[in-house]
N, C-alpha and C positions, 0 to 999 in steps of 0.2 A: 504493500499500499504505500502510495507516494504521500508526501506532506501535503495536507491539505484536502486529502481526498474526503468524500462526505459519505463513504460507504456505511458507517455507523451513526449517521444523523438519523433522528426518529423519523419513522414512516409518515407521521403528520407533517414533518417538516420538509420530506421530499415532495409531498403533494401540494403543500402550501407554503412556501419557504417563509412565510410571515403570516402566521394566525394573527397575529402581528401584521403580516404584509396586507392583509385584509383590511386593516385600518381600525380606528376606534369604533366606528359605528357598527361595521360587521361584526367585532367582538362584543358588542352589547347585544345586537341582535341574537348571535350564536348561543349566548350565555344568559344573561338577564331576561331578554326579551322572549326567548324560547321556554324556558325552564322555570321562570320565577314563581308562577302560581303553583306549579307541582311541588317546588321545593319548599314553599310556605304553607302547604295543606298536608303533607304526608307525615302526620304526627303518628306516633306509636310509643310503645313501652321503652324500646331502646332510647328513643330521643330524650325521655325525662332521665333516665339512666345515665347516658353519657353527659348530659347537661350538669348534673351534680358532679360527677366524676372530675370534669375539666374546669368546672368552677373553682374546685380546690387546686386544681393545677395551674390556674391562672392567677388566683386571687394571692396564692403564696408568693410567686415571683413577683407580682406586682408589689406586694410590701416589702419583701426583701430588697427589690431594686431600688424602691422609694427610700428605704433606710440607707442605702447607698449613695443614692443620689443627694439626700440631705447632707452627708458629709463631704462629698465631692463638690458641692455648690455653695457650702456655707448657709444651708436652709432655704436657698430661694426655690428649689425644687425637692419635694419630700414625698412621703408615702401617700398623702391625699392626692397631690397632683398625679401620681402614677396610678392609683386607683381610679381617678375621675377620666385620665386619659384612656385607660384600658375600657371602661366601661362605655363612653360615648361612641369611641372609636369602632368597638366591637359591635355595638348596635347599628351605627351608620353602615358598617362593611356588610352586615349581616343583610340589611335592607336593599343596597343599591350596589354591593360587591360583586364581580364576576365569577368568582372561584369561592364559594361558600364553605368548602372543606379546609380553606385556609384560614388558620388562626392568628391574628396579629397581637403583638405584645413588645414588650421592652427586652433588650438583648444586650449581652455584654459589650459587642463592640460599640453600638451606639451610646452606651454609658460611658466609655472610655474617650470617645470622641467629644461628648458633651463636657467632660472634665477638661478637657483641651481647650474648648471654647471659655471657660470659666477663666483658666490662666491666661488665655489672650486677651479677654476683657480686662483683666487686672493689670497687664502689662500696658494695655491701649488707654488705661483710665476711662473705661466707658461703662455704663451698666451692663451687667451681665445679661440680663434678660432681654435687653434692647439688641444687644449683637446677637444673642441667639436667635431672636426673631428676624432680623434682616438675613442671616445665614439660611434659616428655615425658608424663608419666601423665596431665596435664590434656588434652593434645592427643589421646592415645587415647581419653579419656573423650568429649570433643567429637565425636570421629569415631563413637564407638558410637551417639552422639545422632543424629549426621547420618544413619546408616544405617537407625536404627530409622524415624525420620519421613521418609525418603526425600527429603531435601533435596538430593541429587545430581541431581534433575530441573534445577536452575538451569543446570547445565552442559550440558544439552541444547538450551538457548537459544543455545548459541554456534553461529556457523555458520562457513563456510570464511573468512569475514572475519576472525574471530579467529584460527581455528586456523593460518591462513597467516601470519600477524604472529608467532604464537609459535612455530611450527616454523621460519620464516625466522631468527628471532633465535638459536634454539639452533643451528641449521647454521652460521650465520655465527661464532657464538662457538667452534665447533669449527675452522673455517677460520682465524680471526683468532689463536686460540692456537697454531695449527701455524706459521703463517707469521711472526707477531709481534704480540703484544698490546701496544697503546701505554699501557695500565694497568698492566702486569706484565711483568717481563723472562722472558717465556716464548715460545718460537718460534725458527724458523730464522735469523730476522734477526740477534738477539742473539748469535749465534757469532761474528759479525764484530764484536763490541765485546770489545776486549782486557781489559776489567773485569768481564765476565761471569762469574759465580761458577763456570761449569764450567770455566774457565780457571784458577781460583785452585788447584786441587787439583795443579796441574802448575807451579807458579810456581818450584819448586826444580829443574825439569828444563831445563838449558840446550838440549837438542836439541828441545824442544817449540815448535811454531810454532802461534799460535792461528789464522792465516790458512789453513793447511793444515787443521787440524781443521774449522774453518768451512766449507771447500770441499767437503770430503769430507762433511760433514754435509748440506750443501746436494744434493749428488748422490745419496747413498743416501735422502735424503727424497723427492724427486722421482723417483727411481728406482722406489722402493716404489710410488708412486702410479701412476706410467706403466704399471710391468709389471701392477699389479692391474687396471687398466682393460682392457690389452690381452689378457690371459689370461680375462677375464670375458667377451671376446667370442668364445671359441674354441668355443662351443656352436653359433654359426652359420657357423663359418667351413669351408672345405673340407679343412682339413690334420688331421693325426693319422689313425689307422687306421681308426677307425669312429665311431660316434656315442657310444659309451660312454667311448671315450678323450677325446673332447671335453667331455662332461659332466663327467668327473673333473677336467680341468683347470679348467673353469669354477666348479665348486664349491670348489675348493681354490686358487682364485686368489689370494687375499689370504694365505693361509697360505704358499704357495710363494713369493710375494713377499717376506713377512719373513723367511723361511729363508734365501732367495738373498741378500737385502741384508745379513743379519747375518754370512753367511759372508763374503761380499766385504768387509765392513768390518774384521772380526776376522781374517782370513786373507790377504786380497789387499793389504789396507793395515794390516799388524800395526804397523807402525812410528808409524802416526799415531793418537793417542787422541781418541776421541770420547765425549761424555757417556753414562753408562750410568744406568740406574735406581738410585735412593738408597734401597736398603732395609735395614733393619736384618739383623743376623747371627743372631738366636735369635728365638723365639716367645715373646714375654712382653710385659706393658703397657710402654708406652713411657716413662711416668713412673716414675723412678728415686728413691727417697726418701732423705733424709739421715738421718732418725730413725725410731723406731719409730711416730711418731704420722703420719707421712707428710704433713707440711704443707709440707716445703720439697723444693726439687728438686735433685737431684745432677747434674752439679757446678756448677750455676749459682750456687746458694744455700750450697753448702758445698765451696768448692774445696779447702779443707784436707784433706778427705778422699779417702784413696786408692781408695776403692771405695764404692759405695753400701751403705747398710744393706739395702736390697732394692726390690722393685717395688711399686707401688701393687695393693691387693687389686681382684681383677676385679669383685666385687659392691659396688655403691656403698651407702654407709650413709646411708639417708633420712633419719636423726636427728641426723647430725651438722651441727647449725645454727649452731653458734657461739653457743648461747644465744638464739637468735631463733625461738621458737615459732610465729610468724606468717608465716615464710616459705612454708610449705605453702599457706596462703590467697592470699598476695600472688601467688604463681606463676600463680595462675589467670587473671590480667590479660595479661601477656605471652604466655600460651598461647594467648589469642584471636588474636592475630597470627600465631604460629606456625602455628595449625590453619588460618587462611586461605591461609597459604603453601602447606601441605602439601596441603590441599584442592584448590587450583588447579593446582598443579603436577601431581598426579595426575589431576585430572577432565580437563584440557584434553589432557593426552598419552593418556589412555584415548579421549578424544572423537576425536583424531586417528587412533589406530589402528584404530577402529572405523568410519572413514570406508568408505562403500559402494565406493570405488574399489579399497580393498584386499581387497574380494571374501571377508571372513572369514565363516565360515557356523557356527561353534560358539557365537555369542552372546556378550553383554557381561553384567558382573555388578559393577555400579557400587556398589550397597549391600553386597554381600558382601565385594568386595575393600577396600572401605573400613574393615571390621572388620579383615581381614588385615592392611593396612598398619598399622591402629592397634595391633596386638598386636606387629608388627615394632618400631615405635617406642617401644612401652612396654618391651620386653625390651632394645633397644639402651640405652634411658634408664637401665635398673637396671644395665647391665654397663658403663656409660661408654663406649658406642659410639656414632657419629654415626648420625644418622637416614637412612632411605633413603626414596626416592620413586620414581614411574615416571620414567626416564631416556629423554627424547625421542627422541634421535638414535639410541642404541643399539637402542630399541624398534623405531624405523622400520627401521634396518638388518636388524633381526632379521626383520622382516617380507618386505622386499625379497630377502634372502639365501635365504628359505625358500619364494620365489614362482617358479612357472613363467610365464616372460614370452613375449609374441610378440617378433618380431625389431625391432619399434618401441618395446619397452620397456613395452607395456602388461602389466599384472598379469592373468593368465589363471585362475590359482589358487594358493592358499596352502597349503603342506604344514603344518597346523596341530599341534603336538606340544608335549609337555612335556619331551620327552628332551634337547632342545637346551639348554633352560635349566637342566635337571638337570646336565648333563655341563658345561657352562660354569662352573657354580660349585662343581662337584666339584673341578675343575682348580684353581680359586681356592683352595679349602681345601688342596689339595695343595701349592701354592707356600708355604704356610705353614711348611711343614717342608722346604722347598727353596728357600730365599729366595736363596742364592747364584747359582742357575741364571738367575734374572731379570736378574743383573747383566751377563748375556752380550749382552743385547738393546740395541742403540744406542737413545738416546732419539731421534734423528732418523728412524729407521726407524718408530717409534711415531707420530711427528709425520706421517709420509706416511700411516699408517692413518687418522689423525684427518682430514686432508685428504680421502681417499677417501670416508669416512663422511660428512662434512659435504658433499661435492660430489653424493654419491648422494642424500642428503635435499633437496638445493637443487634437483637436476633435476627433482624430482616436484612442486614447488612452483609452481602457476600464478602467485602474486605475483611469483616470480622472472621467469616469461615474460613477465609484462605489463611488468615493469622494462625488460627488454631490447627490448621494442616501442617504447619512447621512442627507440630509434635505429634503428628499421626504416623502410622506404617503407610507407606503410598497405596498398598492393596486394600486399605480400609478407608481410602478417601470417598467423600459423600458423592454420589452420582449426579455430577454436575458436566455441562457441555465441555468446559475448561479441564476437567479431570479425566475426561475420556479422550480429549484429543490434543493434549498438550502433555509433556514430559513434567515429572516434578520439579526439575530444575529451573525450566521456563516459568512454570506456576510461581516458584519462590522468587525468581528474579522480579516478576512484574509485581508482586506483593511488596518485595523490599524497596522497591522504588516509591510505592505509595507511602510506605511507612516512613521514609525518609522526607518526601513532602508533608506528611502530617506532622512530623517532629518538628519541621521549620515553622509550620503554620502555627501549632502550639506555642513554640517559645516566643515568636513574634507577638502573638496575642497576650501572652502573660507579662511580657516586659513593657510596662506602662510608657516608657519613652518612644518605644517604636510600635505600639499597639495600633496606631493610626495607619500603619503599612499592612495591617491584617488584610484588608479586602484587596490589595494588590497581589498578594502571595496567592489568594483563591484565585484570582484572575488569571494570573500566570499558569495556573495548571492547565487551562484551555488550549493555548498555543503548545504547551509543553507535549500534550496528548496527541495533538494534530501533527507536530513536525518533528518531535524528538522519537516518541516512541515506534512510529513506523520503521524507523532505521534500526531499531533493536528487534521489533517481533515482525513476524509475517502477517499478512493480512488475515489469513484463517485463524491464527493465535488470538488476534485483537477482536475478531469476530466472536470467537467462543468464550472469550475472557471479559471482554467489555460490550458487547451487543447485546440487545433485548432478547427476548425470548423469540418474537417472530423473526428477527434478523439472524439468529442462529437456525431456526428452522428453515428459513429461505436459503441460507448457505448450504446446508446440508442436502436439500431437496435438489439444489443446482449441480451439486457434486455428483449426486445419484443419477441425475439425468445426462451428465457429462460422460459417466461410466457407460451408461446404456447405449449411448450414441456411438462411443468408440467400440463397444462390442458389437454393435450393428454394423459399423463400418469394417470391422474386421471380418464378420461373415461375409458381408457383400464383395470384399476382395477376394475371399475364397472361392465365391460362386463364379468370379469372372475368369477363372482358371480356363485355358482351352480344354475341350474335352478329349482331344487326342492325347493331351499331356496327363489328363488323370488317368486314361486307358492305359498308358504304358507304365505308370506308376502302379495301378492295379495289378496289372500281369507280372510286373516284377516281383511285387508282394506275394502273389499266389504262387510263385515258383518256390515250392517248399522242398528243400534237400532233403534227402534221407538222413536219418539220424545215424551217425556214424557209432562204431562200437569200437570198444578199446578193451583189450583183453590183457589181463596181468595174471600172475602166478603167486601163489602162497605156498608155503611148505607144505599145505596139506590139500588145498582146491585150487582150481583154475576158475575164476570168474571174470564177467566183463564189468567194467567201471560203470557207475550209475551216472546216468546223463541227464541234465535239465532240459526240459522242452523248450526248443528255439521259437523265436517269434513266429507265429503261423500255425504252430501245432495245436493251439487251445481249441481253435473253432475249426478244424478241419479233420477229416478221417486220416488216422495215420496209417502209413504203408503197412502192407502185411509183415514185411520183413523187420518192422519195428520192434515186436516183442515176440521172439522166438525163443526156442530152446535148441541147443546142440542135438544134431542127430543122435538118438539113443544108440547106444553102442549093442552090439548083440548080446544077448542073454548070457552067452557062455563067457563073454568078455567081462560081464558086469560082475560075475559070481553068484555065489549061492549062500543062504542064509545059515544059520546054524542048524535050523529044523529041516534043512534039504530043500525049502522053497527058494525059487528065484527071487533076487533082489529087484525090487519096483525103482525102476530109474526116476520116477517123479518124486518118490518122497525120500530116496536115499540123499542124505547131505552130501555125499562124496560126488554125486554125479554133477558135472559142470553144466551150468545154467546161465543164461542170460539175465542180469539184475534188471528189474523193472524200473520204468523211467519215473523221476520224481519232478515234482511241479512246485518249486519254492513259491511263496507268497508274493513277493515283490514282482516276480514274473508273472504272475497271475494279474495282479492290479495293473502293471504297465501294460500287458496285452490287451486287458479289457478297456483301458482308456484309450489305447491305438485303433481297436476295433471301433468304440463309438466315435471317435472323431472322423474315421473315414467311412462311417456309415455301412460296414459290412454286415453287422449284425441287426441294427435297427433301422435299416432300410433307407 
């Protein structure tokens, strides 16, 4: 395969190089216009179960990211802003978005870039929210231009090679953050550290034991994980009264696990304090002002004040530039990097969601959704809220939760609906007015949910499957196209290249100083796959290991057809041999020579040596001279037995005879093959 070849482009891309190229209006007609009514009315039991499960999966990261935003921006953006952005953005997207199975939310790369904007604002001596708003408006403008000119076609050149690396990274982030992040004090591991911030709240309690809290946290975390997986299997188990009961348990598996472990922690171990979600008590902006101009934060900047003057206004003043009128134009520069980040974060997640293995039938809407996300970014920037992009792990779990699967975990059908997305974010909106209820849920239980989501996403990634193959016996490899048509060394080489790029990606993302380059590393995977890998692997190998199921089937079918054509051409060439040549060949082969006999002598007997049947004797009548015995000598020459009777020359072992002809197996098989090829026996 030459660099830049499009053999591995999705089938949809080959037919319509731009679903995309059809334009914004066509995207709208194919997705929202065609399926909106059906997606808003297909309510069922699974819709309710998945809505509650993903509510917890969305609200927990929103609060967690909100707390980190609060520290990174000195309280300008906090948990309230994050929950509000998640709620209204999700409701808006559920109503007008083009790909309802996608869930939008906060992500680590966007958080890292927001922190960079805050530091840039301080260095420029301009209000942070004003600079953030102008950059966000420029990002929205770039996204509008992108959708008009169909630049999303770039994402369609991403194959499973790029998708697997990105998906593996996001899944691993969820797992690491649940177990223990080496770059931040987040995860179950840190509960065993006596200096962890969760223990500081109970420093005045003499009866508080951090080890007891850590052990209980560990148990309810893995208890949530284990119970979720066990209840998830109920659909194919023999237990419960009927299939309806099994379906209910399967659909509500995660919700049941969360509720049960919360009850165990709060009732069964009431005397042991575990960490709970840190949410504000009232619905209002996080930033509290010391004065009317709201340029200083209470109580950090004015500890002498007993209470704040008020909260910051919800709408950002775009012209509060501190006398620097050039800021709106300068903001266009950093907005380019922010746009690349949003563009790739959205595009790669959309590409993963619309993978053929997920069997979505309502179509994609890359250009149309680019405008929708641009609108959300612009509104959030104007209100001082964090930006939202497509959240990979939450979106993948949305698909798997709404899918009907075989007993082996293969997706058979996905229930595509807007109702789950609408219900999830309506629940998020309700929590803004019932924040105290969220404090009842222990954080370790949510860590268990994160572990569950990460492991579910990991289990569907063939990159992870190939990593585990490093530790397998080759004869025990799973039955995949690449394991059947590639040698183990070639599989290991391909996987090692992906591992190297993944390691680079993780390091860049983890180091805050260069985290802004994270989207560039992801983007670099696309040309690397198109122009470098074809120089290392053959086209067939790339199809087997990087192609979709349909592409693999097409390749194997074309190979089979090619072999049939070659066989037909060979037979045709044989039929074109002149008849006189065929006759001469047959005559030569029919001339079977008599079988020679070789005599040898032993001390006692004279016998003829055993002869194998030459070619031609198998299907012909042997000559009479072939099997004979020597002329029997006269009776008086043979001799007499002891009882006076003459010796029988046919039974006497001393009589010279011709040994019978033997037919070795390899001669039989070779002769049978020759006869079939020349049609002697089969006409």
